[in-house]
C-alpha positions in Angstrom: -140.4 78.2 171.0 -142.8 78.1 173.9 -143.3 80.3 176.9 -143.1 78.4 180.2 -145.1 79.3 183.3 -141.8 80.5 184.9 -141.5 83.1 182.2 -138.6 81.6 180.3 -138.8 80.6 176.7 -138.1 76.9 175.9 -136.3 75.7 172.9 -133.0 77.1 171.3 -132.3 80.8 171.5 -130.2 82.8 169.2 -127.7 85.1 171.0 -125.3 87.0 168.8 -125.3 84.2 166.1 -124.8 81.4 168.7 -127.4 78.9 169.8 -128.2 78.9 173.5 -130.1 75.9 174.9 -131.8 76.1 178.3 -130.6 73.7 181.0 -134.0 71.8 181.1 -133.9 71.2 177.3 -130.3 70.0 177.6 -131.4 67.4 180.3 -134.1 66.1 178.0 -131.8 65.9 175.0 -129.1 64.1 176.9 -131.4 61.5 178.5 -130.8 58.1 176.8 -133.6 55.5 176.6 -133.7 53.0 179.4 -133.0 49.3 178.9 -136.7 48.5 179.4 -137.7 51.0 176.7 -135.1 49.5 174.3 -136.5 46.0 175.0 -140.1 47.2 174.3 -139.0 48.9 171.1 -137.2 45.8 169.9 -140.0 43.5 170.8 -142.6 45.7 169.0 -140.3 45.8 166.0 -139.9 42.1 165.8 -143.7 41.6 166.1 -144.3 44.1 163.4 -141.8 42.7 160.9 -142.2 38.9 161.6 -145.3 37.9 163.4 -147.8 40.1 161.6 -146.8 39.0 158.1 -146.9 35.4 159.2 -150.4 35.9 160.7 -151.5 37.5 157.4 -150.1 34.6 155.4 -151.8 32.1 157.8 -155.2 33.8 157.2 -154.6 33.7 153.5 -153.8 30.0 153.6 -156.8 29.2 155.8 -159.1 30.9 153.2 -157.3 29.1 150.4 -157.7 25.7 152.1 -161.4 26.4 152.8 -161.9 27.3 149.1 -160.1 24.2 147.9 -162.1 21.9 150.1 -165.4 23.5 149.0 -164.4 23.2 145.4 -163.4 19.5 145.8 -166.7 18.8 147.5 -168.7 20.6 144.9 -167.0 18.8 142.0 -167.4 15.5 143.7 -171.1 16.0 144.2 -171.4 17.1 140.6 -169.7 14.0 139.3 -171.8 11.7 141.5 -174.9 13.5 140.2 -173.7 13.0 136.6 -173.1 9.3 137.3 -176.6 8.9 138.7 -178.1 10.8 135.8 -176.3 8.7 133.2 -177.1 5.5 135.0 -180.8 6.2 135.3 -181.5 7.9 131.9 -179.1 6.3 129.4 -178.0 2.9 130.8 -180.9 1.5 132.8 -180.9 -1.9 131.2 -179.3 -5.0 132.5 -177.3 -5.8 129.3 -173.9 -6.0 131.1 -172.6 -2.5 130.1 -172.8 -1.0 133.6 -169.2 0.2 133.4 -170.0 2.8 130.6 -171.5 5.4 133.0 -168.4 5.2 135.1 -166.2 5.6 132.1 -168.2 8.7 131.0 -167.8 10.3 134.5 -164.0 9.5 134.5 -163.6 11.1 131.0 -165.6 14.2 132.1 -163.5 14.5 135.3 -160.3 14.2 133.3 -161.5 16.9 130.9 -162.2 19.2 133.9 -158.7 18.5 135.3 -157.0 19.2 132.0 -159.0 22.3 131.3 -158.1 23.6 134.8 -154.4 22.8 134.3 -154.4 24.6 131.0 -155.7 27.8 132.7 -152.8 27.8 135.2 -150.2 30.2 133.7 -147.8 30.8 136.5 -145.8 27.7 137.6 -144.5 29.5 140.7 -145.2 32.4 143.0 -141.7 33.7 142.4 -141.3 36.5 139.8 -138.8 36.0 137.1 -136.6 39.0 136.4 -137.2 40.7 133.1 -134.3 40.5 130.6 -132.8 43.7 129.4 
């Protein structure tokens, strides 16, 4: 309860076991929200429940794509470096076996792919329900 400048007390009053509400409080309680307020409320709710999660997922996907591109570029440079190393140090003669460094790089690349695939444990993002 609050004391107003006019001297009356706002809020519900108890008189002989009955609740008495002042006329100004009754006007505030009966006032329904306007159509514009309802539209703003609905628009804010839709933004909160749909657009914000989509934006968050978009940011997550952008970082994932950037990480994937960086990883692909790094592994590609690593494989080209390995090829140049093998060509210059192990197979620098002209005996017709120039395809062996390429085979070595392909085998190492396949080993990297297979070891990466073996580390992937979850085939999907969906959770499987636990059996009872």
